[in-house]
C-alpha positions in Angstrom: 9.6 42.8 -27.8 12.1 39.9 -28.3 14.0 40.9 -25.1 10.8 41.1 -23.1 9.7 37.6 -24.2 13.2 36.2 -23.4 13.1 37.9 -20.0 9.8 36.4 -19.2 10.8 33.0 -20.5 13.9 32.9 -18.2 12.0 33.8 -15.1 10.1 31.5 -12.7 7.5 29.3 -14.4 5.7 28.1 -11.4 2.9 30.1 -9.7 3.5 30.1 -5.9 0.5 29.2 -3.8 -0.2 29.8 -0.1 -0.7 26.0 0.3 1.6 23.2 -0.7 1.0 20.8 -3.5 0.7 17.2 -2.3 1.7 14.0 -4.0 0.9 10.6 -2.5 2.8 7.7 -4.1 1.3 4.3 -3.3 2.9 1.1 -4.6 1.3 -2.3 -4.4 2.6 -5.1 -2.2 5.9 -3.7 -1.0 7.3 -4.9 2.3 8.1 -2.5 5.0 11.7 -3.8 5.2 12.3 -3.5 1.4 14.3 -0.3 1.6 18.0 -0.1 1.7 17.6 2.9 4.1 15.7 0.4 6.4 18.7 -1.9 6.4 17.7 -4.4 3.8 20.7 -6.6 2.9 19.9 -7.0 -0.8 17.5 -4.6 -2.4 18.8 -1.2 -3.4 16.5 1.9 -3.4 18.8 4.9 -3.7 16.1 7.4 -4.7 13.6 6.4 -2.1 16.5 6.5 0.4 17.1 10.1 -0.8 13.4 10.9 -0.2 13.7 9.4 3.3 16.8 11.5 3.9 14.8 14.7 3.2 12.0 13.8 5.5 10.8 11.2 8.0 10.6 7.5 7.7 8.1 5.7 9.9 9.7 2.4 11.0 6.5 0.9 12.4 3.9 1.6 9.7 1.3 -1.0 9.0 -1.7 -1.9 6.8 -4.5 -2.9 9.2 -6.3 -4.9 6.5 -3.5 -6.1 4.3 -5.0 -6.6 0.8 -5.6 -4.2 -2.0 -9.3 -3.4 -1.7 -9.7 -2.7 2.0 -6.3 -1.1 2.4 -7.1 1.5 -0.2 -10.5 2.1 1.5 -8.6 3.0 4.6 -6.1 5.2 2.8 -8.7 7.2 0.9 -11.2 7.6 3.8 -8.8 8.0 6.8 -10.7 5.3 8.6 -10.0 2.2 10.6 -11.7 -1.0 9.5 -14.0 -0.6 12.5 -15.4 2.5 10.7 -15.1 1.7 7.0 -16.4 -1.9 7.6 -14.2 -3.8 5.1 -12.5 -6.7 6.8 -11.4 -8.8 3.8 -11.0 -8.9 0.1 -14.2 -8.4 -1.8 -14.8 -6.6 -5.0 -18.1 -5.4 -6.4 -18.9 -3.0 -3.5 -19.9 0.4 -4.9 -17.3 2.7 -3.4 -19.1 6.0 -3.5 -22.2 4.6 -1.7 -20.2 2.8 0.9 -17.5 5.5 1.4 -18.7 9.0 0.4 -16.0 11.0 2.3 -12.5 10.8 1.0 -9.4 12.9 1.4 -9.4 13.8 -2.3 -13.0 14.9 -2.2 -12.4 17.1 0.8 -9.3 18.7 -1.0 -11.4 19.2 -4.1 -14.0 21.1 -2.1 -11.2 23.3 -0.7 -9.8 24.4 -4.1 -7.3 21.7 -4.9 -7.0 20.1 -8.4 -7.2 16.4 -7.6 -5.8 13.7 -10.0 -5.3 10.0 -9.7 -2.9 8.1 -11.9 -2.5 4.3 -11.8 -4.2 1.8 -9.5 -7.6 2.5 -7.8 -9.1 -0.9 -7.3 -12.6 0.4 -6.6 -16.0 -0.5 -8.0 -17.3 0.5 -10.5 -13.8 0.6 -12.0 -14.3 4.1 -13.5 -15.4 5.6 -10.2 -13.5 8.8 -9.5 -14.0 8.6 -5.7 -13.6 12.4 -5.3 -10.8 13.0 -7.9 -11.3 15.4 -10.7 -9.9 12.8 -13.1 -8.4 9.3 -13.1 -5.9 7.8 -15.5 -6.4 4.2 -14.6 -4.3 1.0 -14.5 -5.6 -1.6 -12.2 -3.5 -4.5 -13.1 -5.0 -7.8 -14.1 -8.6 -6.6 -13.8 -9.8 -9.8 -12.1 -13.4 -8.6 -11.5 -13.8 -7.1 -15.0 -12.5 -10.2 -16.6 -14.9 -12.4 -14.8 -18.0 -10.2 -14.6 -17.5 -7.1 -16.7 -18.0 -8.4 -20.2 -14.3 -8.4 -20.9 -14.3 -4.9 -22.2 -11.0 -4.5 -20.5 -9.7 -1.5 -22.4 -12.8 0.5 -21.3 -11.8 -0.2 -17.7 -8.0 0.4 -18.0 -6.4 3.3 -19.7 -3.0 1.6 -19.8 -4.4 -1.3 -21.8 -6.1 1.0 -24.2 -2.8 2.9 -24.7 -0.8 -0.4 -25.0 -3.1 -1.6 -27.8 -2.3 1.6 -29.8 1.5 0.9 -29.8 2.9 -0.5 -33.0 5.1 -3.1 -31.2 2.0 -5.0 -29.9 -1.2 -4.3 -31.8 -4.9 -4.2 -31.0 -5.2 -7.6 -29.3 -2.5 -6.9 -26.7 -3.0 -7.8 -23.1 -0.8 -6.6 -20.3 -0.2 -10.3 -19.5 0.8 -11.5 -22.9 3.8 -13.3 -21.4 1.5 -15.6 -19.5 2.9 -14.6 -16.0 0.0 -14.5 -13.6 -0.9 -11.7 -11.2 -0.5 -13.9 -8.1 2.1 -16.3 -9.4 5.6 -16.9 -8.1 6.8 -17.6 -11.6 9.2 -14.8 -12.5 10.5 -13.8 -16.0 12.0 -10.6 -17.4 9.6 -8.2 -19.2 9.4 -9.3 -22.8 8.4 -6.0 -24.5 10.3 -2.7 -24.8 10.8 -1.2 -21.4 8.8 2.0 -22.2 5.7 -0.2 -22.5 6.0 -1.6 -19.0 3.0 -0.4 -16.8 5.5 1.0 -14.2 6.9 3.3 -16.9 3.4 4.2 -18.1 2.3 5.4 -14.6 5.5 7.5 -14.3 5.1 8.9 -17.8 1.4 9.8 -17.3 2.4 11.6 -14.1 5.2 13.5 -15.8 2.8 14.5 -18.6 0.1 15.5 -16.2 2.4 17.8 -14.3 2.9 19.7 -17.5 -0.8 20.1 -18.2 -2.2 20.6 -14.7 -4.0 23.8 -13.8 -1.2 26.1 -12.6 -3.5 28.5 -10.9 -4.4 26.2 -8.0 -2.5 23.7 -5.8 -2.7 20.1 -6.7 -3.2 16.8 -5.0 -1.8 13.9 -7.1 -2.3 10.3 -6.2 0.3 8.2 -8.1 -0.4 4.5 -7.7 1.9 1.8 -9.1 0.7 -1.8 -9.6 4.2 -3.2 -8.9 6.0 -4.7 -7.0 2.9 -6.9 -6.9 3.1 -9.9 -9.1 3.7 -10.5 -12.0 7.4 -10.5 -11.1 8.5 -9.3 -14.6 10.7 -6.3 -14.3 13.0 -5.2 -17.2 15.9 -7.6 -17.7 18.5 -5.3 -16.2 16.5 -5.1 -13.0 15.8 -8.8 -12.9 19.4 -9.8 -13.6 21.0 -7.7 -10.9 19.2 -9.9 -8.3 19.1 -13.2 -10.2 22.8 -13.5 -10.1 23.0 -12.7 -6.4 23.2 -15.3 -3.6 20.2 -17.5 -2.7 18.8 -17.0 0.7 16.5 -19.0 2.9 13.4 -17.3 4.3 12.7 -17.2 8.0 10.6 -20.1 9.3 9.0 -19.9 12.7 8.7 -22.7 15.2 4.9 -22.3 14.8 4.3 -22.8 11.1 2.5 -26.1 11.6 -0.4 -24.1 13.1 -1.7 -23.6 9.5 -0.4 -26.9 8.0 -3.9 -27.8 6.7 -3.6 -25.0 4.2 -0.3 -26.0 2.7 0.1 -26.5 -1.1 3.7 -27.2 -1.6 5.2 -26.5 -5.1 2.1 -24.7 -6.3 3.0 -21.5 -8.1 0.1 -19.6 -6.6 0.3 -21.0 -3.1 -0.5 -18.9 -0.1 1.0 -21.5 2.3 3.6 -24.0 1.1 7.2 -24.4 0.1 8.5 -23.8 -3.4 11.6 -25.4 -4.9 14.7 -23.2 -4.3 15.1 -22.2 -8.0 11.5 -21.0 -8.3 11.7 -19.0 -5.0 15.0 -17.5 -5.9 13.7 -16.3 -9.3 10.6 -14.9 -7.5 12.7 -13.0 -5.0 14.8 -11.6 -7.9 11.7 -10.6 -9.8 10.2 -9.0 -6.8 13.3 -7.0 -5.9 13.8 -6.2 -9.6 10.3 -4.7 -9.6 11.3 -2.5 -6.6 14.5 -1.3 -8.2 12.6 -0.5 -11.4 10.0 1.5 -9.4 12.8 3.4 -7.6 14.1 4.7 -10.9 10.6 5.7 -12.1 9.8 7.5 -8.9 13.0 9.5 -9.5 11.7 10.4 -13.0 8.7 12.0 -11.2 10.9 13.8 -8.8 12.9 15.2 -11.6 9.7 16.4 -13.4 8.7 18.2 -10.2 12.0 19.9 -10.2 11.8 20.8 -13.9 8.5 22.6 -13.2 9.9 24.3 -10.1 7.5 22.4 -7.9 9.8 20.2 -5.8 10.2 22.7 -3.0 6.5 23.4 -2.9 5.3 19.8 -2.8 4.7 17.4 0.1 5.6 13.9 -1.0 4.3 10.8 0.9 5.4 7.3 -0.1 3.8 4.1 1.1 2.4 0.7 0.0 -1.1 -0.8 0.5 0.4 -4.0 2.1 3.5 -6.2 2.0 4.4 -9.6 0.5 5.3 -12.7 2.6 7.7 -13.9 -0.1 8.2 -17.3 1.5 8.5 -16.1 5.1 7.1 -19.0 7.3 6.3 -20.8 4.0 3.7 -18.1 3.2 3.3 -16.1 0.1 1.3 -13.0 -1.0 -0.5 -11.1 1.9 -3.6 -11.1 4.1 -1.9 -12.3 7.3 -0.8 -10.2 10.2 2.9 -11.1 10.1 5.5 -8.5 9.4 6.1 -9.4 5.8 2.5 -8.9 4.9 1.2 -6.2 7.3 4.2 -3.8 7.7 4.6 -1.3 4.9 7.1 1.5 4.1 6.0 5.0 5.0 8.0 8.2 4.2 6.7 11.7 4.7 8.7 14.5 3.1 7.3 17.9 3.8 7.5 20.7 1.3 10.7 22.7 2.1 9.2 26.1 1.3 6.4 25.5 3.7 8.3 23.6 6.4 11.9 24.8 6.2 12.8 23.6 9.7 11.4 20.1 9.2 14.0 17.5 10.3 15.8 15.6 7.6 16.5 11.9 7.8 14.3 11.4 10.8 13.1 7.9 11.8 10.1 7.8 14.1 8.8 4.8 16.0 5.1 5.5 16.5 2.9 2.7 15.3 1.2 4.2 12.3 -1.3 2.9 9.7 -2.6 3.8 6.2 -5.6 5.6 7.9 -3.2 8.2 9.1 -2.3 9.4 5.6 -5.6 11.2 4.9 -5.6 13.4 8.0 -1.8 14.0 7.4 -2.6 15.2 3.8 -5.4 17.4 5.0 -3.3 19.0 7.8 -0.5 19.9 5.3 -3.2 21.5 3.1 -4.6 23.5 6.0 -7.9 21.7 5.9 -9.7 20.3 9.0 -10.2 16.5 8.9 -13.9 15.6 8.8 -15.3 13.7 11.9 -15.6 10.5 9.9 -11.9 10.1 9.9 -10.3 8.3 12.9 -6.8 8.3 11.6 -4.2 10.6 13.2 -2.1 13.2 11.4 1.6 12.6 11.1 2.3 16.2 10.0 3.3 17.5 13.5 6.0 14.9 13.9 7.2 15.2 10.3 7.8 18.9 10.6 9.6 18.5 14.0 6.8 19.6 16.3 5.4 18.1 19.4 3.3 15.0 19.0 0.2 14.5 21.2 -0.4 11.2 22.9 -0.4 8.6 20.3 -2.3 5.3 20.1 -0.9 2.6 22.4 -1.5 -0.1 19.8 -3.0 -0.9 16.4 -5.7 -3.5 15.7 -5.5 -5.3 12.3 -7.4 -8.1 10.7 -8.2 -10.0 7.5 -10.3 -12.9 6.5 -7.8 -15.6 5.3 -7.4 -19.4 5.7 -11.2 -19.6 5.9 -11.3 -17.6 9.1 -10.7 -14.2 10.6 -7.0 -13.5 11.4 -6.9 -10.9 14.1 -3.8 -9.1 15.6 -2.8 -6.2 17.8 0.6 -4.6 17.9 2.6 -1.5 18.9 5.5 -2.5 16.6 7.4 -3.9 19.6 5.0 -6.8 20.7 2.4 -8.6 18.7 -0.6 -10.8 19.7 -2.4 -12.8 17.0 -5.6 -14.8 17.2 -7.0 -17.1 14.4 -10.8 -17.4 14.8 -11.4 -21.0 13.5 -9.7 -22.9 16.3 -8.6 -20.0 18.6 -4.9 -20.4 17.8 -2.9 -17.7 19.7 0.5 -16.4 19.0 2.7 -13.8 20.8 5.9 -12.3 19.5 8.6 -10.0 20.9 9.4 -8.0 17.8 12.3 -6.2 19.4 14.1 -9.4 20.2 12.6 -11.5 17.4 11.8 -9.2 14.4 11.3 -12.2 12.1 8.6 -13.7 14.3 10.5 -17.0 14.7 9.4 -17.9 18.3 5.8 -18.1 19.5 6.0 -17.1 23.2 2.3 -17.8 23.9 3.2 -20.6 26.4 6.1 -18.8 28.1 5.1 -18.5 31.8 7.4 -15.5 32.2 5.3 -13.6 29.6 1.8 -14.5 31.0 1.0 -11.1 32.4 2.1 -9.4 29.2 0.2 -11.8 27.0 -2.9 -11.2 29.1 -2.6 -7.5 28.6 -2.4 -7.9 24.8 -5.3 -10.4 24.8 -7.4 -7.9 26.6 -6.6 -5.3 24.1 -7.9 -7.5 21.3 -11.0 -8.4 23.3 -11.7 -4.7 23.8 -11.3 -4.0 20.0 -13.6 -6.9 19.1 -16.3 -6.4 21.7 -19.6 -5.6 20.1 -18.7 -7.0 16.7 -21.7 -8.6 14.9 -19.7 -11.9 14.3 -19.7 -12.5 18.1 -16.0 -12.9 18.4 -16.2 -11.9 22.1 -18.5 -13.2 24.8 -18.1 -12.8 28.6 -14.9 -10.8 28.0 -13.3 -13.7 26.2 -12.4 -14.6 22.6 -14.8 -17.1 21.1 -13.5 -19.3 18.2 -15.6 -20.9 15.5 -17.8 -18.0 14.6 -18.8 -17.4 11.0 -16.8 -14.6 9.5 -17.5 -11.7 7.2 -15.4 -9.9 4.6 -17.4 -6.7 5.3 -19.9 -5.3 7.8 -23.5 -6.3 7.0 -24.6 -2.8 5.9 -21.7 -2.7 3.4 -22.6 -6.2 2.1 -26.2 -5.0 1.6 -24.9 -2.2 -0.7 -23.1 -4.7 -2.8 -26.0 -7.1 -3.0 -28.3 -4.3 -4.1 -26.0 -2.9 -6.8 -28.0 -2.9 -10.0 -25.0 -3.8 -12.2 
């Protein structure tokens, strides 16, 4: 009997399924250029680089509505903002009523165990949105703090766990060091590293892999709150960038277009200039958050290997949006410029199911978060529902032929008291600000940092007219009235969501 038990124990532990496991790792506010494999001169991401080397990195990936709430709607539903109807940042919209069809719900209907760990940023906070279960950490919990009766531990599993730890006690808050969730003030993490929310999300994922149902394939959504502020990584991660050289951010010849929104030397500014020391510390904290994440993602990768799941699991890595980090004197997100709107995107197929998939491939199609849901479903062998208008990246990621792709992407967000609209193919970009009708045009191939607005260049007039027509076509029929007589109309009132979505929020009984 002892020999029989030993023999079984030394054999394979993982049950092989005829469909791959799928893990989507979504971090918060990570710029598309913040990978060493993408050529970043400072930040080091060796483990994400390894993942990219095993799969495909999409160099022109974007978030069409670059803030947390609408970006995650697009990711979960596989829809453009034209379909899901969320154009800006507004909490308090009941997710299930507004967006009943999600990739995780479809997978659940087709036999997958579905688990979310980390940030959801939906309403009500404990909505599962199609997942079997959610282990939740949503960050600062803005909406709950203001309108939810401050029972924060009921809305956040990390905070409930943190308060049980002997180092902190029952009154702990994840922001006990006073560093704000949208502040450019940066300090090292003041508690033991194991208590950091980045470590918590990784540990919860490792634990869940051990207790999942092994008889069915899984879909696991792992969502880290960092590198979003607060910029408070562990000291080792902070110090490795703090002692590096100071750099000046790119500043375009057009930044006075938004001068009325400047607040210089304000720690939560969205438009303004910070003193060099404060910005340097913010950059060090931001990059430190990324290096910390990189290691914790490797923890999850090693756990997949420990359970003999690595070869059977598709891994997709992305972010909900970027961070301006001082580019053009802007901070945070919401704008259509590269620092805010471009995101990292890596698709690593499961080697057992796609043994011929190219390794280390870099593709140039203009992609968006809406493309992740149909990609996930295609890897699972499940047809995407008609509500999804994203396009699957799976054929290109496994080395197959790609059907005709979109010729451009339309993005937008309400910001600076107006609607900021943009269209791009990753090579050119046309932007329009609705309040005064400000127009900008950038050649991203020649000018990747968007330093020179070419809108008045007569040599570009035909090209600019083409891109302006594309935006006109994308906005024709919108209820705000952004287009009339085939021309863009400035000064219209703006919405953060379509009127039918707003009605759901206004009618919510809570």
